[in-house]
C-alpha positions, 0 to 999 in steps of 0.5 A: 243603262249601266253605272261605272264603279271605280272599284277599290277595296272593301270588307266583304262578308259579315262576322256576325252573319251566318257561317257562310258569310264568315270571316269578313275579309278585305277584297280589292276589285278592278273598275267595272260597270253594272246594270242600274236596274234588274233586267226586265221581261221586255229586255230579256225577250228582245235579246233572247227571243225565247218564250217569257219564262216569268211567273209574274208577267209584264213587260216592265217587270223584272224577268223572273224564273230564268235559269242561270244558263239563260241569264248568262247567255243574255249577258253574253249576247250583250257583250256583258257577263254576270257579276262575280259574288264580290262585284255584286256585294261591292255594288250592293253595299255602295260603300256602306258597312252596315247590314243593309245599304241604308242602315242596320234595320228595316222599316219596310219602305226601303225594299220589296220583301215579304210584307202584308201583301205577300201570301207566304207565312213568312210575311211581316204583316205590320209592313206594307211595301206596296207589292205582293210580288215583284215590282217594276225595277226602280220603285224603291230608293237607290243605294249610295251608288245609284243602283236600284233593287240590290236588296229585295224585289228579285234575288239575283244570279251571280257567276260564282259557284257556292262554296260555303268555306270560300271566304276562308281561302279566297284571294284578296284581289278580284276573287274569281269564285270557287271551283265548280260545285252544284249550285250558283250563288244568288244574292240580294233577297226577293219579294218573298224573303224575310227582311234578314235575307236582304242583308248585303252579305247574305248568301244563297245558292240554287241549282243552275237549271232551277226556275225560281219566281223570286230570282232575276239578274243584272249584268256587269262589264269589265270595260 
């Protein structure tokens, strides 16, 4: 199931964020469609026919630990593609200009991040979001565009190569991402993230062949 977005202009990045999130700059995008939910393990296996790469197994759970290449191939087989970083942030913000698509602070019930159930030492013990690892997609409130888990649960692969200075030179219209580097941008934070990593503008990157149990993906379509 996909959600059609009209596109338009928005302020990408965050002048108060980390250096790679600066400067905040205007970006204008063409219309596109984006998956309403993160890709599940059942969906991934039905298309790819591969062994399930996931660390947390369950047909209804989002697929984790897929490499960037596997995520890219899955989308391609369905006539879709991975989102550009700009498309991902536009979709995640849902028209918001706050740190998170629900506001500027995290109370704990908005998304799945490292709470009291999480075994890592980064956990926030005063919060119980109900899951120690990834949750089935759609367990937390949707963002203003009707998209689920754009913050938390699993971080998500994008199509863009990581260039920490790209925002200083990126074109205003449909930025295609940087020239190839060594890692692809991952967005959204995951079940093992601290709350700050759930910010709509937060950027991370991983090597394309990395299998990470906190990374999943969703696809987009230009038509």
